[in-house]
PQR file of N, CA, C, O and H, with PARSE charges and radii, in Angstrom:
ATOM      1  N   MET A   1      55.060  50.381 -16.336 -0.4000 1.5000
ATOM      2  CA  MET A   1      55.136  50.605 -14.912 -0.0000 2.0000
ATOM      3  C   MET A   1      56.614  50.683 -14.536  0.5500 1.7000
ATOM      4  O   MET A   1      57.418  49.853 -14.960 -0.5500 1.4000
ATOM      5  N   SER A   2      56.956  51.679 -13.744 -0.4000 1.5000
ATOM      6  CA  SER A   2      58.349  51.843 -13.336 -0.0000 2.0000
ATOM      7  C   SER A   2      58.714  50.807 -12.274  0.5500 1.7000
ATOM      8  O   SER A   2      57.847  50.206 -11.640 -0.5500 1.4000
ATOM      9  H   SER A   2      56.303  52.354 -13.400  0.4000 1.0000
ATOM     10  N   ASP A   3      60.005  50.619 -12.101 -0.4000 1.5000
ATOM     11  CA  ASP A   3      60.481  49.672 -11.087 -0.0000 2.0000
ATOM     12  C   ASP A   3      60.042  50.089  -9.695  0.5500 1.7000
ATOM     13  O   ASP A   3      59.715  49.244  -8.863 -0.5500 1.4000
ATOM     14  H   ASP A   3      60.710  51.107 -12.616  0.4000 1.0000
ATOM     15  N   LEU A   4      60.033  51.400  -9.439 -0.4000 1.5000
ATOM     16  CA  LEU A   4      59.615  51.902  -8.129 -0.0000 2.0000
ATOM     17  C   LEU A   4      58.140  51.612  -7.886  0.5500 1.7000
ATOM     18  O   LEU A   4      57.752  51.184  -6.799 -0.5500 1.4000
ATOM     19  H   LEU A   4      60.299  52.088 -10.116  0.4000 1.0000
ATOM     20  N   ASP A   5      57.312  51.851  -8.918 -0.4000 1.5000
ATOM     21  CA  ASP A   5      55.880  51.564  -8.793 -0.0000 2.0000
ATOM     22  C   ASP A   5      55.648  50.080  -8.521  0.5500 1.7000
ATOM     23  O   ASP A   5      54.829  49.705  -7.682 -0.5500 1.4000
ATOM     24  H   ASP A   5      57.627  52.199  -9.801  0.4000 1.0000
ATOM     25  N   GLU A   6      56.379  49.256  -9.240 -0.4000 1.5000
ATOM     26  CA  GLU A   6      56.234  47.811  -9.056 -0.0000 2.0000
ATOM     27  C   GLU A   6      56.663  47.392  -7.653  0.5500 1.7000
ATOM     28  O   GLU A   6      56.017  46.555  -7.021 -0.5500 1.4000
ATOM     29  H   GLU A   6      57.044  49.560  -9.922  0.4000 1.0000
ATOM     30  N   GLU A   7      57.742  47.971  -7.178 -0.4000 1.5000
ATOM     31  CA  GLU A   7      58.211  47.642  -5.827 -0.0000 2.0000
ATOM     32  C   GLU A   7      57.192  48.072  -4.776  0.5500 1.7000
ATOM     33  O   GLU A   7      56.934  47.342  -3.819 -0.5500 1.4000
ATOM     34  H   GLU A   7      58.267  48.650  -7.691  0.4000 1.0000
ATOM     35  N   LEU A   8      56.616  49.254  -4.956 -0.4000 1.5000
ATOM     36  CA  LEU A   8      55.594  49.731  -4.021 -0.0000 2.0000
ATOM     37  C   LEU A   8      54.379  48.814  -4.021  0.5500 1.7000
ATOM     38  O   LEU A   8      53.831  48.501  -2.965 -0.5500 1.4000
ATOM     39  H   LEU A   8      56.825  49.847  -5.733  0.4000 1.0000
ATOM     40  N   LEU A   9      53.959  48.386  -5.207 -0.4000 1.5000
ATOM     41  CA  LEU A   9      52.819  47.475  -5.304 -0.0000 2.0000
ATOM     42  C   LEU A   9      53.129  46.135  -4.637  0.5500 1.7000
ATOM     43  O   LEU A   9      52.287  45.569  -3.940 -0.5500 1.4000
ATOM     44  H   LEU A   9      54.404  48.640  -6.065  0.4000 1.0000
ATOM     45  N   ARG A  10      54.335  45.639  -4.856 -0.4000 1.5000
ATOM     46  CA  ARG A  10      54.716  44.359  -4.245 -0.0000 2.0000
ATOM     47  C   ARG A  10      54.752  44.465  -2.723  0.5500 1.7000
ATOM     48  O   ARG A  10      54.345  43.535  -2.027 -0.5500 1.4000
ATOM     49  H   ARG A  10      55.020  46.099  -5.421  0.4000 1.0000
ATOM     50  N   ASN A  11      55.239  45.598  -2.201 -0.4000 1.5000
ATOM     51  CA  ASN A  11      55.258  45.803  -0.750 -0.0000 2.0000
ATOM     52  C   ASN A  11      53.832  45.861  -0.192  0.5500 1.7000
ATOM     53  O   ASN A  11      53.530  45.265   0.842 -0.5500 1.4000
ATOM     54  H   ASN A  11      55.569  46.353  -2.766  0.4000 1.0000
ATOM     55  N   LYS A  12      52.974  46.585  -0.893 -0.4000 1.5000
ATOM     56  CA  LYS A  12      51.574  46.673  -0.473 -0.0000 2.0000
ATOM     57  C   LYS A  12      50.919  45.297  -0.529  0.5500 1.7000
ATOM     58  O   LYS A  12      50.139  44.941   0.354 -0.5500 1.4000
ATOM     59  H   LYS A  12      53.220  47.069  -1.733  0.4000 1.0000
ATOM     60  N   LEU A  13      51.233  44.533  -1.556 -0.4000 1.5000
ATOM     61  CA  LEU A  13      50.693  43.189  -1.707 -0.0000 2.0000
ATOM     62  C   LEU A  13      51.124  42.306  -0.530  0.5500 1.7000
ATOM     63  O   LEU A  13      50.317  41.549   0.009 -0.5500 1.4000
ATOM     64  H   LEU A  13      51.867  44.823  -2.273  0.4000 1.0000
ATOM     65  N   ASP A  14      52.378  42.406  -0.142 -0.4000 1.5000
ATOM     66  CA  ASP A  14      52.872  41.636   1.009 -0.0000 2.0000
ATOM     67  C   ASP A  14      52.129  42.013   2.286  0.5500 1.7000
ATOM     68  O   ASP A  14      51.768  41.144   3.079 -0.5500 1.4000
ATOM     69  H   ASP A  14      53.033  43.022  -0.579  0.4000 1.0000
ATOM     70  N   GLU A  15      51.902  43.317   2.483 -0.4000 1.5000
ATOM     71  CA  GLU A  15      51.177  43.788   3.665 -0.0000 2.0000
ATOM     72  C   GLU A  15      49.745  43.254   3.679  0.5500 1.7000
ATOM     73  O   GLU A  15      49.258  42.786   4.708 -0.5500 1.4000
ATOM     74  H   GLU A  15      52.195  44.023   1.839  0.4000 1.0000
ATOM     75  N   LEU A  16      49.081  43.329   2.534 -0.4000 1.5000
ATOM     76  CA  LEU A  16      47.697  42.860   2.443 -0.0000 2.0000
ATOM     77  C   LEU A  16      47.603  41.354   2.671  0.5500 1.7000
ATOM     78  O   LEU A  16      46.686  40.882   3.343 -0.5500 1.4000
ATOM     79  H   LEU A  16      49.476  43.710   1.698  0.4000 1.0000
ATOM     80  N   ARG A  17      48.540  40.610   2.118 -0.4000 1.5000
ATOM     81  CA  ARG A  17      48.546  39.157   2.326 -0.0000 2.0000
ATOM     82  C   ARG A  17      48.748  38.808   3.790  0.5500 1.7000
ATOM     83  O   ARG A  17      48.105  37.897   4.312 -0.5500 1.4000
ATOM     84  H   ARG A  17      49.284  40.994   1.572  0.4000 1.0000
ATOM     85  N   LEU A  18      49.638  39.531   4.450 -0.4000 1.5000
ATOM     86  CA  LEU A  18      49.882  39.291   5.875 -0.0000 2.0000
ATOM     87  C   LEU A  18      48.630  39.592   6.697  0.5500 1.7000
ATOM     88  O   LEU A  18      48.250  38.807   7.566 -0.5500 1.4000
ATOM     89  H   LEU A  18      50.161  40.271   4.026  0.4000 1.0000
ATOM     90  N   GLU A  19      47.993  40.722   6.422 -0.4000 1.5000
ATOM     91  CA  GLU A  19      46.771  41.075   7.140 -0.0000 2.0000
ATOM     92  C   GLU A  19      45.667  40.046   6.876  0.5500 1.7000
ATOM     93  O   GLU A  19      44.931  39.669   7.788 -0.5500 1.4000
ATOM     94  H   GLU A  19      48.301  41.359   5.716  0.4000 1.0000
ATOM     95  N   HIS A  20      45.558  39.599   5.631 -0.4000 1.5000
ATOM     96  CA  HIS A  20      44.557  38.598   5.270 -0.0000 2.0000
ATOM     97  C   HIS A  20      44.800  37.296   6.035  0.5500 1.7000
ATOM     98  O   HIS A  20      43.868  36.690   6.563 -0.5500 1.4000
ATOM     99  H   HIS A  20      46.156  39.905   4.890  0.4000 1.0000
ATOM    100  N   ARG A  21      46.056  36.882   6.086 -0.4000 1.5000
ATOM    101  CA  ARG A  21      46.411  35.652   6.804 -0.0000 2.0000
ATOM    102  C   ARG A  21      46.141  35.796   8.305  0.5500 1.7000
ATOM    103  O   ARG A  21      45.647  34.867   8.944 -0.5500 1.4000
ATOM    104  H   ARG A  21      46.813  37.375   5.657  0.4000 1.0000
ATOM    105  N   ASP A  22      46.469  36.966   8.861 -0.4000 1.5000
ATOM    106  CA  ASP A  22      46.211  37.210  10.281 -0.0000 2.0000
ATOM    107  C   ASP A  22      44.716  37.168  10.583  0.5500 1.7000
ATOM    108  O   ASP A  22      44.291  36.584  11.580 -0.5500 1.4000
ATOM    109  H   ASP A  22      46.871  37.720   8.343  0.4000 1.0000
ATOM    110  N   LEU A  23      43.928  37.787   9.719 -0.4000 1.5000
ATOM    111  CA  LEU A  23      42.474  37.773   9.907 -0.0000 2.0000
ATOM    112  C   LEU A  23      41.931  36.352   9.827  0.5500 1.7000
ATOM    113  O   LEU A  23      41.039  35.976  10.587 -0.5500 1.4000
ATOM    114  H   LEU A  23      44.273  38.261   8.909  0.4000 1.0000
ATOM    115  N   ASP A  24      42.468  35.578   8.915 -0.4000 1.5000
ATOM    116  CA  ASP A  24      42.060  34.182   8.779 -0.0000 2.0000
ATOM    117  C   ASP A  24      42.318  33.427  10.077  0.5500 1.7000
ATOM    118  O   ASP A  24      41.471  32.655  10.528 -0.5500 1.4000
ATOM    119  H   ASP A  24      43.192  35.883   8.297  0.4000 1.0000
ATOM    120  N   ASP A  25      43.483  33.646  10.678 -0.4000 1.5000
ATOM    121  CA  ASP A  25      43.816  32.999  11.949 -0.0000 2.0000
ATOM    122  C   ASP A  25      42.865  33.433  13.067  0.5500 1.7000
ATOM    123  O   ASP A  25      42.385  32.608  13.844 -0.5500 1.4000
ATOM    124  H   ASP A  25      44.171  34.273  10.312  0.4000 1.0000
ATOM    125  N   VAL A  26      42.602  34.734  13.136 -0.4000 1.5000
ATOM    126  CA  VAL A  26      41.709  35.258  14.175 -0.0000 2.0000
ATOM    127  C   VAL A  26      40.308  34.687  14.014  0.5500 1.7000
ATOM    128  O   VAL A  26      39.695  34.241  14.984 -0.5500 1.4000
ATOM    129  H   VAL A  26      42.991  35.405  12.505  0.4000 1.0000
ATOM    130  N   ILE A  27      39.805  34.704  12.786 -0.4000 1.5000
ATOM    131  CA  ILE A  27      38.463  34.180  12.517 -0.0000 2.0000
ATOM    132  C   ILE A  27      38.388  32.706  12.885  0.5500 1.7000
ATOM    133  O   ILE A  27      37.415  32.263  13.497 -0.5500 1.4000
ATOM    134  H   ILE A  27      40.303  35.067  11.998  0.4000 1.0000
ATOM    135  N   HIS A  28      39.395  31.959  12.519 -0.4000 1.5000
ATOM    136  CA  HIS A  28      39.404  30.525  12.823 -0.0000 2.0000
ATOM    137  C   HIS A  28      39.406  30.283  14.337  0.5500 1.7000
ATOM    138  O   HIS A  28      38.637  29.464  14.841 -0.5500 1.4000
ATOM    139  H   HIS A  28      40.185  32.318  12.022  0.4000 1.0000
ATOM    140  N   ARG A  29      40.277  31.002  15.056 -0.4000 1.5000
ATOM    141  CA  ARG A  29      40.347  30.817  16.513 -0.0000 2.0000
ATOM    142  C   ARG A  29      39.029  31.162  17.193  0.5500 1.7000
ATOM    143  O   ARG A  29      38.536  30.405  18.029 -0.5500 1.4000
ATOM    144  H   ARG A  29      40.901  31.667  14.646  0.4000 1.0000
ATOM    145  N   PHE A  30      38.463  32.309  16.830 -0.4000 1.5000
ATOM    146  CA  PHE A  30      37.213  32.721  17.467 -0.0000 2.0000
ATOM    147  C   PHE A  30      36.044  31.839  17.053  0.5500 1.7000
ATOM    148  O   PHE A  30      35.123  31.609  17.837 -0.5500 1.4000
ATOM    149  H   PHE A  30      38.864  32.924  16.150  0.4000 1.0000
ATOM    150  N   HIS A  31      36.084  31.355  15.838 -0.4000 1.5000
ATOM    151  CA  HIS A  31      35.027  30.454  15.378 -0.0000 2.0000
ATOM    152  C   HIS A  31      35.065  29.149  16.177  0.5500 1.7000
ATOM    153  O   HIS A  31      34.021  28.604  16.538 -0.5500 1.4000
ATOM    154  H   HIS A  31      36.832  31.542  15.202  0.4000 1.0000
ATOM    155  N   MET A  32      36.256  28.661  16.444 -0.4000 1.5000
ATOM    156  CA  MET A  32      36.415  27.406  17.180 -0.0000 2.0000
ATOM    157  C   MET A  32      36.017  27.546  18.647  0.5500 1.7000
ATOM    158  O   MET A  32      35.457  26.619  19.231 -0.5500 1.4000
ATOM    159  H   MET A  32      37.104  29.103  16.151  0.4000 1.0000
ATOM    160  N   THR A  33      36.304  28.703  19.243 -0.4000 1.5000
ATOM    161  CA  THR A  33      36.008  28.889  20.666 -0.0000 2.0000
ATOM    162  C   THR A  33      34.630  29.492  20.911  0.5500 1.7000
ATOM    163  O   THR A  33      34.097  29.393  22.016 -0.5500 1.4000
ATOM    164  H   THR A  33      36.759  29.457  18.768  0.4000 1.0000
ATOM    165  N   GLY A  34      34.051  30.116  19.886 -0.4000 1.5000
ATOM    166  CA  GLY A  34      32.748  30.755  20.063 -0.0000 2.0000
ATOM    167  C   GLY A  34      32.825  31.990  20.929  0.5500 1.7000
ATOM    168  O   GLY A  34      31.821  32.424  21.494 -0.5500 1.4000
ATOM    169  H   GLY A  34      34.485  30.196  18.988  0.4000 1.0000
ATOM    170  N   ALA A  35      34.035  32.570  21.040 -0.4000 1.5000
ATOM    171  CA  ALA A  35      34.254  33.705  21.936 -0.0000 2.0000
ATOM    172  C   ALA A  35      33.912  35.051  21.302  0.5500 1.7000
ATOM    173  O   ALA A  35      34.198  36.097  21.883 -0.5500 1.4000
ATOM    174  H   ALA A  35      34.851  32.217  20.581  0.4000 1.0000
ATOM    175  N   MET A  36      33.314  35.034  20.134 -0.4000 1.5000
ATOM    176  CA  MET A  36      33.019  36.290  19.453 -0.0000 2.0000
ATOM    177  C   MET A  36      31.561  36.311  19.038  0.5500 1.7000
ATOM    178  O   MET A  36      30.984  35.287  18.672 -0.5500 1.4000
ATOM    179  H   MET A  36      33.082  34.184  19.662  0.4000 1.0000
ATOM    180  N   GLU A  37      30.977  37.499  19.103 -0.4000 1.5000
ATOM    181  CA  GLU A  37      29.607  37.654  18.654 -0.0000 2.0000
ATOM    182  C   GLU A  37      29.545  37.491  17.139  0.5500 1.7000
ATOM    183  O   GLU A  37      30.512  37.771  16.431 -0.5500 1.4000
ATOM    184  H   GLU A  37      31.445  38.331  19.400  0.4000 1.0000
ATOM    185  N   GLN A  38      28.412  37.042  16.666 -0.4000 1.5000
ATOM    186  CA  GLN A  38      28.222  36.792  15.239 -0.0000 2.0000
ATOM    187  C   GLN A  38      28.469  38.048  14.408  0.5500 1.7000
ATOM    188  O   GLN A  38      29.044  37.970  13.322 -0.5500 1.4000
ATOM    189  H   GLN A  38      27.627  36.815  17.241  0.4000 1.0000
ATOM    190  N   MET A  39      28.041  39.198  14.910 -0.4000 1.5000
ATOM    191  CA  MET A  39      28.207  40.456  14.176 -0.0000 2.0000
ATOM    192  C   MET A  39      29.688  40.791  14.006  0.5500 1.7000
ATOM    193  O   MET A  39      30.109  41.221  12.932 -0.5500 1.4000
ATOM    194  H   MET A  39      27.574  39.262  15.793  0.4000 1.0000
ATOM    195  N   GLN A  40      30.469  40.597  15.051 -0.4000 1.5000
ATOM    196  CA  GLN A  40      31.903  40.853  14.971 -0.0000 2.0000
ATOM    197  C   GLN A  40      32.564  39.899  13.973  0.5500 1.7000
ATOM    198  O   GLN A  40      33.430  40.299  13.195 -0.5500 1.4000
ATOM    199  H   GLN A  40      30.127  40.248  15.924  0.4000 1.0000
ATOM    200  N   LEU A  41      32.151  38.662  14.009 -0.4000 1.5000
ATOM    201  CA  LEU A  41      32.692  37.661  13.101 -0.0000 2.0000
ATOM    202  C   LEU A  41      32.377  38.020  11.644  0.5500 1.7000
ATOM    203  O   LEU A  41      33.229  37.872  10.768 -0.5500 1.4000
ATOM    204  H   LEU A  41      31.447  38.337  14.640  0.4000 1.0000
ATOM    205  N   GLN A  42      31.167  38.486  11.395 -0.4000 1.5000
ATOM    206  CA  GLN A  42      30.781  38.893  10.039 -0.0000 2.0000
ATOM    207  C   GLN A  42      31.612  40.072   9.567  0.5500 1.7000
ATOM    208  O   GLN A  42      32.009  40.119   8.403 -0.5500 1.4000
ATOM    209  H   GLN A  42      30.476  38.607  12.107  0.4000 1.0000
ATOM    210  N   ARG A  43      31.884  41.030  10.456 -0.4000 1.5000
ATOM    211  CA  ARG A  43      32.714  42.186  10.083 -0.0000 2.0000
ATOM    212  C   ARG A  43      34.122  41.743   9.699  0.5500 1.7000
ATOM    213  O   ARG A  43      34.687  42.229   8.719 -0.5500 1.4000
ATOM    214  H   ARG A  43      31.562  40.992  11.402  0.4000 1.0000
ATOM    215  N   LEU A  44      34.680  40.829  10.469 -0.4000 1.5000
ATOM    216  CA  LEU A  44      36.017  40.330  10.159 -0.0000 2.0000
ATOM    217  C   LEU A  44      36.034  39.601   8.814  0.5500 1.7000
ATOM    218  O   LEU A  44      36.968  39.753   8.027 -0.5500 1.4000
ATOM    219  H   LEU A  44      34.221  40.435  11.266  0.4000 1.0000
ATOM    220  N   LYS A  45      35.002  38.819   8.566 -0.4000 1.5000
ATOM    221  CA  LYS A  45      34.919  38.090   7.300 -0.0000 2.0000
ATOM    222  C   LYS A  45      34.771  39.050   6.119  0.5500 1.7000
ATOM    223  O   LYS A  45      35.350  38.814   5.058 -0.5500 1.4000
ATOM    224  H   LYS A  45      34.243  38.696   9.206  0.4000 1.0000
ATOM    225  N   LYS A  46      34.002  40.130   6.290 -0.4000 1.5000
ATOM    226  CA  LYS A  46      33.859  41.120   5.230 -0.0000 2.0000
ATOM    227  C   LYS A  46      35.182  41.828   4.978  0.5500 1.7000
ATOM    228  O   LYS A  46      35.552  42.074   3.830 -0.5500 1.4000
ATOM    229  H   LYS A  46      33.531  40.322   7.151  0.4000 1.0000
ATOM    230  N   ARG A  47      35.896  42.155   6.054 -0.4000 1.5000
ATOM    231  CA  ARG A  47      37.206  42.794   5.906 -0.0000 2.0000
ATOM    232  C   ARG A  47      38.164  41.857   5.172  0.5500 1.7000
ATOM    233  O   ARG A  47      38.932  42.291   4.312 -0.5500 1.4000
ATOM    234  H   ARG A  47      35.596  41.955   6.986  0.4000 1.0000
ATOM    235  N   LYS A  48      38.114  40.578   5.514 -0.4000 1.5000
ATOM    236  CA  LYS A  48      38.971  39.593   4.858 -0.0000 2.0000
ATOM    237  C   LYS A  48      38.644  39.515   3.367  0.5500 1.7000
ATOM    238  O   LYS A  48      39.554  39.425   2.544 -0.5500 1.4000
ATOM    239  H   LYS A  48      37.491  40.225   6.212  0.4000 1.0000
ATOM    240  N   LEU A  49      37.382  39.548   3.015 -0.4000 1.5000
ATOM    241  CA  LEU A  49      36.968  39.511   1.618 -0.0000 2.0000
ATOM    242  C   LEU A  49      37.448  40.752   0.868  0.5500 1.7000
ATOM    243  O   LEU A  49      37.928  40.646  -0.260 -0.5500 1.4000
ATOM    244  H   LEU A  49      36.642  39.622   3.684  0.4000 1.0000
ATOM    245  N   ARG A  50      37.322  41.932   1.490 -0.4000 1.5000
ATOM    246  CA  ARG A  50      37.814  43.161   0.853 -0.0000 2.0000
ATOM    247  C   ARG A  50      39.321  43.089   0.620  0.5500 1.7000
ATOM    248  O   ARG A  50      39.820  43.522  -0.418 -0.5500 1.4000
ATOM    249  H   ARG A  50      36.932  42.018   2.407  0.4000 1.0000
ATOM    250  N   LEU A  51      40.040  42.535   1.600 -0.4000 1.5000
ATOM    251  CA  LEU A  51      41.486  42.376   1.443 -0.0000 2.0000
ATOM    252  C   LEU A  51      41.798  41.461   0.266  0.5500 1.7000
ATOM    253  O   LEU A  51      42.688  41.749  -0.535 -0.5500 1.4000
ATOM    254  H   LEU A  51      39.634  42.183   2.444  0.4000 1.0000
ATOM    255  N   LYS A  52      41.063  40.361   0.167 -0.4000 1.5000
ATOM    256  CA  LYS A  52      41.282  39.423  -0.936 -0.0000 2.0000
ATOM    257  C   LYS A  52      41.041  40.101  -2.283  0.5500 1.7000
ATOM    258  O   LYS A  52      41.788  39.879  -3.236 -0.5500 1.4000
ATOM    259  H   LYS A  52      40.340  40.127   0.818  0.4000 1.0000
ATOM    260  N   GLU A  53      40.011  40.918  -2.362 -0.4000 1.5000
ATOM    261  CA  GLU A  53      39.723  41.643  -3.598 -0.0000 2.0000
ATOM    262  C   GLU A  53      40.859  42.597  -3.947  0.5500 1.7000
ATOM    263  O   GLU A  53      41.233  42.712  -5.114 -0.5500 1.4000
ATOM    264  H   GLU A  53      39.404  41.099  -1.588  0.4000 1.0000
ATOM    265  N   LEU A  54      41.413  43.286  -2.944 -0.4000 1.5000
ATOM    266  CA  LEU A  54      42.538  44.186  -3.181 -0.0000 2.0000
ATOM    267  C   LEU A  54      43.780  43.406  -3.617  0.5500 1.7000
ATOM    268  O   LEU A  54      44.525  43.843  -4.494 -0.5500 1.4000
ATOM    269  H   LEU A  54      41.109  43.193  -1.996  0.4000 1.0000
ATOM    270  N   ILE A  55      43.986  42.262  -3.001 -0.4000 1.5000
ATOM    271  CA  ILE A  55      45.127  41.413  -3.361 -0.0000 2.0000
ATOM    272  C   ILE A  55      45.036  41.009  -4.831  0.5500 1.7000
ATOM    273  O   ILE A  55      46.015  41.116  -5.569 -0.5500 1.4000
ATOM    274  H   ILE A  55      43.381  41.907  -2.289  0.4000 1.0000
ATOM    275  N   VAL A  56      43.878  40.552  -5.248 -0.4000 1.5000
ATOM    276  CA  VAL A  56      43.690  40.133  -6.641 -0.0000 2.0000
ATOM    277  C   VAL A  56      43.889  41.315  -7.585  0.5500 1.7000
ATOM    278  O   VAL A  56      44.496  41.167  -8.645 -0.5500 1.4000
ATOM    279  H   VAL A  56      43.082  40.465  -4.648  0.4000 1.0000
ATOM    280  N   LYS A  57      43.385  42.476  -7.210 -0.4000 1.5000
ATOM    281  CA  LYS A  57      43.532  43.667  -8.048 -0.0000 2.0000
ATOM    282  C   LYS A  57      45.004  44.016  -8.240  0.5500 1.7000
ATOM    283  O   LYS A  57      45.434  44.303  -9.357 -0.5500 1.4000
ATOM    284  H   LYS A  57      42.891  42.597  -6.349  0.4000 1.0000
ATOM    285  N   ILE A  58      45.772  43.994  -7.165 -0.4000 1.5000
ATOM    286  CA  ILE A  58      47.199  44.320  -7.261 -0.0000 2.0000
ATOM    287  C   ILE A  58      47.947  43.239  -8.031  0.5500 1.7000
ATOM    288  O   ILE A  58      48.827  43.544  -8.837 -0.5500 1.4000
ATOM    289  H   ILE A  58      45.423  43.761  -6.257  0.4000 1.0000
ATOM    290  N   GLU A  59      47.605  41.988  -7.789 -0.4000 1.5000
ATOM    291  CA  GLU A  59      48.251  40.900  -8.539 -0.0000 2.0000
ATOM    292  C   GLU A  59      48.016  41.073 -10.036  0.5500 1.7000
ATOM    293  O   GLU A  59      48.921  40.845 -10.838 -0.5500 1.4000
ATOM    294  H   GLU A  59      46.890  41.740  -7.135  0.4000 1.0000
ATOM    295  N   ASN A  60      46.812  41.472 -10.411 -0.4000 1.5000
ATOM    296  CA  ASN A  60      46.502  41.688 -11.826 -0.0000 2.0000
ATOM    297  C   ASN A  60      47.286  42.857 -12.409  0.5500 1.7000
ATOM    298  O   ASN A  60      47.643  42.843 -13.587 -0.5500 1.4000
ATOM    299  H   ASN A  60      46.077  41.658  -9.760  0.4000 1.0000
ATOM    300  N   GLN A  61      47.556  43.870 -11.586 -0.4000 1.5000
ATOM    301  CA  GLN A  61      48.360  44.997 -12.054 -0.0000 2.0000
ATOM    302  C   GLN A  61      49.817  44.585 -12.267  0.5500 1.7000
ATOM    303  O   GLN A  61      50.500  45.127 -13.136 -0.5500 1.4000
ATOM    304  H   GLN A  61      47.266  43.882 -10.629  0.4000 1.0000
ATOM    305  N   LEU A  62      50.282  43.637 -11.480 -0.4000 1.5000
ATOM    306  CA  LEU A  62      51.676  43.214 -11.565 -0.0000 2.0000
ATOM    307  C   LEU A  62      51.922  42.191 -12.675  0.5500 1.7000
ATOM    308  O   LEU A  62      53.045  42.044 -13.156 -0.5500 1.4000
ATOM    309  H   LEU A  62      49.727  43.196 -10.774  0.4000 1.0000
ATOM    310  N   ILE A  63      50.869  41.492 -13.073 -0.4000 1.5000
ATOM    311  CA  ILE A  63      51.008  40.506 -14.151 -0.0000 2.0000
ATOM    312  C   ILE A  63      50.988  41.239 -15.481  0.5500 1.7000
ATOM    313  O   ILE A  63      50.041  41.968 -15.777 -0.5500 1.4000
ATOM    314  H   ILE A  63      49.956  41.612 -12.683  0.4000 1.0000
ATOM    315  N   PRO A  64      52.017  41.053 -16.277 -0.5600 1.5000
ATOM    316  CA  PRO A  64      52.030  41.748 -17.577  0.2800 2.0000
ATOM    317  C   PRO A  64      50.883  41.278 -18.458  0.5500 1.7000
ATOM    318  O   PRO A  64      50.524  40.100 -18.464 -0.5500 1.4000
ATOM    319  N   ASP A  65      50.327  42.203 -19.189 -0.4000 1.5000
ATOM    320  CA  ASP A  65      49.221  41.899 -20.096 -0.0000 2.0000
ATOM    321  C   ASP A  65      49.749  41.065 -21.264  0.5500 1.7000
ATOM    322  O   ASP A  65      50.589  41.534 -22.032 -0.5500 1.4000
ATOM    323  H   ASP A  65      50.619  43.160 -19.184  0.4000 1.0000
ATOM    324  N   ILE A  66      49.271  39.864 -21.396 -0.4000 1.5000
ATOM    325  CA  ILE A  66      49.755  38.940 -22.419 -0.0000 2.0000
ATOM    326  C   ILE A  66      49.462  39.473 -23.830  0.5500 1.7000
ATOM    327  O   ILE A  66      50.245  39.249 -24.753 -0.5500 1.4000
ATOM    328  H   ILE A  66      48.588  39.483 -20.772  0.4000 1.0000
ATOM    329  N   LEU A  67      48.359  40.162 -23.991 -0.4000 1.5000
ATOM    330  CA  LEU A  67      47.975  40.649 -25.304 -0.0000 2.0000
ATOM    331  C   LEU A  67      48.678  41.951 -25.685  0.5500 1.7000
ATOM    332  O   LEU A  67      48.609  42.375 -26.839 -0.5500 1.4000
ATOM    333  H   LEU A  67      47.722  40.344 -23.241  0.4000 1.0000
ATOM    334  N   ALA A  68      49.340  42.575 -24.747 -0.4000 1.5000
ATOM    335  CA  ALA A  68      49.983  43.869 -25.021 -0.0000 2.0000
ATOM    336  C   ALA A  68      51.184  43.743 -25.921  0.5500 1.7000
ATOM    337  O   ALA A  68      51.825  44.745 -26.238 -0.5500 1.4000
ATOM    338  H   ALA A  68      49.397  42.231 -23.810  0.4000 1.0000
TER
END
């Protein structure tokens, strides 16, 4: 992987982590106040899960393969 590719992945990883953290805050606030419909809350939780999956995928791409 080139340095540029790695830098792009790291930038994307930072963006995804920030969005994931923001969603976590939103979900927590709305869960505590009950100001959101259950369907909206489920959509946010699904989006958060998809973000987490993308984060793990990118992290795995950035970790060098030990067996290589």
